[in-house]
C-alpha positions as CSV (number, residue, x, y, z in Angstrom):
1,M,-0.1,-0.2,-0.3
2,L,1.2,3.5,-1.2
3,L,1.2,6.0,1.7
4,I,1.2,9.9,0.6
5,I,2.8,12.8,3.3
6,A,2.9,16.1,1.0
7,A,3.8,18.4,3.9
8,R,6.1,21.0,5.3
9,F,8.0,19.0,7.9
10,V,7.4,20.9,11.2
11,P,5.8,19.7,14.5
12,F,2.5,20.7,14.4
13,K,2.0,18.5,11.7
14,G,1.9,15.6,13.3
15,I,4.4,13.6,11.2
16,V,6.4,12.2,13.6
17,E,3.3,11.0,15.5
18,F,1.9,9.3,12.6
19,I,5.0,7.2,12.1
20,L,5.2,6.1,15.7
21,H,1.6,5.0,15.1
22,L,2.6,3.5,12.1
23,A,5.4,1.5,13.4
24,A,3.3,0.2,16.1
25,D,0.5,-1.2,13.5
26,S,0.2,-4.5,11.9
27,I,0.1,-3.2,8.4
28,R,3.6,-1.4,8.6
29,S,5.1,-4.3,7.0
30,S,2.7,-3.9,3.6
31,V,3.4,-0.1,3.6
32,H,5.3,1.9,1.3
33,L,5.6,5.7,2.4
34,L,6.0,8.3,0.1
35,L,7.7,12.0,1.2
36,I,7.1,15.3,-0.3
37,G,8.3,18.2,1.4
38,N,11.0,19.9,3.6
39,G,11.4,21.2,6.9
40,K,13.1,21.6,10.5
41,Q,12.0,17.7,11.2
42,K,13.3,16.5,8.0
43,K,16.2,14.6,9.4
44,T,13.9,13.7,12.7
45,I,11.6,12.2,10.4
46,L,13.9,10.1,8.0
47,E,15.8,9.1,11.0
48,L,13.0,7.6,12.6
49,L,11.9,5.8,9.7
50,K,14.9,4.2,9.4
51,K,15.2,3.6,13.3
52,M,11.6,2.0,12.9
53,D,12.1,0.0,9.7
54,I,9.3,1.8,7.8
55,S,9.7,1.4,3.9
56,Y,9.8,4.8,2.4
57,T,11.1,7.3,-0.7
58,Y,12.0,10.9,0.1
59,L,11.4,13.2,-2.5
60,G,12.0,16.6,-1.3
61,M,10.2,19.6,-2.8
62,R,8.2,19.3,-5.6
63,C,6.0,21.6,-7.8
64,N,2.5,21.6,-7.1
65,E,1.6,19.7,-10.3
66,E,3.8,16.8,-9.8
67,T,2.6,16.7,-6.1
68,M,-0.7,16.3,-7.3
69,K,0.2,13.3,-9.8
70,Y,2.1,11.6,-6.7
71,I,-1.1,12.1,-4.7
72,A,-3.4,10.5,-7.5
73,G,-1.0,7.7,-7.9
74,A,-0.9,6.9,-4.1
75,D,-3.2,4.8,-2.0
76,L,-4.0,7.3,0.8
77,F,-3.1,10.5,1.2
78,V,-1.9,11.3,4.7
79,N,-2.3,14.7,6.7
80,P,-1.9,14.1,10.0
81,S,-2.4,17.6,11.5
């Protein structure tokens, strides 16, 4: 299952909390997380994904048009804020 987060990586977005919940869920092994964005929590988020052994791809910043194509192709758009 392809999940996508397209956001600024800042605390109030709740991305870290989402990752912690995902890591504790049984679907974790069947999920690939696609991350689009940047922000002051980028390093924390990427390190946490590695530590929790969650499959992910980090794309960095993308234009709106490209981001919308990725969102359209995902199984689920995640917006935890």
